[in-house]
Residue frames as qw, qx, qy, qz and C-alpha x, y, z in Angstrom:
[[0.192, -0.762, 0.393, 0.477, -13.64, -12.48, -2.92],
 [0.744, 0.624, -0.155, -0.180, -12.45, -12.85, -6.56],
 [0.916, 0.064, -0.025, 0.395, -9.41, -14.65, -7.81],
 [0.387, -0.775, 0.088, 0.492, -6.31, -12.89, -6.48],
 [0.572, 0.812, -0.111, 0.046, -4.37, -10.83, -9.11],
 [0.776, -0.315, 0.213, 0.503, -0.64, -11.75, -9.56],
 [0.243, 0.939, -0.208, -0.124, 1.75, -9.11, -10.76],
 [0.883, 0.269, -0.117, 0.367, 4.94, -10.26, -12.54],
 [0.476, 0.422, -0.326, 0.699, 8.14, -9.33, -10.66],
 [0.398, -0.713, 0.107, -0.567, 6.49, -8.51, -7.28],
 [0.044, 0.352, -0.826, 0.437, 8.28, -9.57, -4.15],
 [0.410, -0.296, -0.860, 0.073, 6.59, -12.03, -1.82],
 [0.128, -0.330, -0.509, 0.784, 6.12, -9.57, 0.82],
 [0.298, 0.197, -0.101, -0.929, 4.18, -7.17, -1.57],
 [0.465, -0.112, -0.744, -0.467, 2.21, -10.04, -3.10],
 [0.276, -0.314, -0.813, 0.406, 1.17, -10.89, 0.56],
 [0.073, 0.359, 0.242, -0.899, -0.18, -7.42, 1.02],
 [0.377, 0.130, -0.437, -0.806, -1.93, -7.43, -2.35],
 [0.429, -0.141, -0.865, -0.219, -3.54, -10.88, -1.47],
 [0.067, -0.148, -0.711, 0.684, -4.66, -9.78, 2.04],
 [0.141, -0.681, -0.666, -0.269, -8.28, -9.34, 2.97],
 [0.188, 0.295, -0.118, 0.929, -8.63, -5.77, 3.51],
 [0.577, -0.572, -0.319, -0.488, -11.95, -6.29, 5.47],
 [0.797, -0.449, -0.299, 0.272, -9.69, -7.38, 8.43],
 [0.260, -0.957, 0.108, 0.063, -7.84, -4.91, 10.68],
 [0.656, -0.502, 0.402, 0.395, -4.46, -6.54, 10.81],
 [0.643, 0.281, 0.445, 0.557, -3.86, -6.80, 7.01],
 [0.179, 0.904, 0.216, 0.324, -4.91, -3.14, 6.63],
 [0.393, -0.884, 0.217, 0.131, -2.46, -2.09, 9.34],
 [0.746, -0.147, 0.473, 0.445, 0.27, -4.13, 7.64],
 [0.470, 0.637, 0.389, 0.471, -0.46, -2.41, 4.32],
 [0.057, -0.987, -0.058, -0.141, -0.51, 1.13, 5.90],
 [0.555, -0.712, 0.348, 0.253, 2.87, 0.49, 7.65],
 [0.740, 0.059, 0.439, 0.506, 4.47, -0.88, 4.46],
 [0.361, 0.638, 0.331, 0.595, 3.60, 2.26, 2.48],
 [0.296, -0.879, -0.287, 0.240, 3.94, 4.80, 5.30],
 [0.425, -0.435, 0.262, 0.749, 7.31, 6.26, 4.09],
 [0.196, 0.298, 0.593, 0.722, 6.04, 6.63, 0.47],
 [0.113, -0.810, -0.541, -0.199, 2.80, 8.34, 1.77],
 [0.405, -0.754, -0.088, 0.509, 4.86, 10.72, 3.95],
 [0.399, -0.163, 0.441, 0.788, 7.04, 11.55, 0.94],
 [0.089, 0.510, 0.647, 0.560, 4.06, 12.25, -1.26],
 [0.239, -0.864, -0.441, 0.033, 2.36, 14.34, 1.33],
 [0.414, -0.596, 0.082, 0.683, 5.58, 16.34, 1.91],
 [0.287, 0.086, 0.525, 0.796, 5.77, 17.10, -1.82],
 [0.047, -0.685, -0.634, -0.355, 2.04, 17.98, -2.11],
 [0.314, -0.869, -0.283, 0.257, 2.27, 20.43, 0.85],
 [0.440, -0.419, 0.232, 0.760, 5.51, 21.91, -0.40],
 [0.168, 0.271, 0.591, 0.741, 3.97, 22.59, -3.87],
 [0.258, 0.282, 0.336, -0.861, 0.66, 23.76, -2.59],
 [0.504, 0.516, 0.664, -0.197, -2.64, 23.75, -4.19],
 [0.314, 0.048, 0.491, 0.811, -2.46, 24.48, -7.94]]
């Protein structure tokens, strides 16, 4: 794995997700859970608008 990317102004919790080894199950689950509400909101908008 390469050098972890650091983003200025990112919370410790988000940085932990960014630094996680996504080859492991637990970090992937943690990342999915963290962004679940955002994903559901995007899905709602996309289904409401429909295919262009």
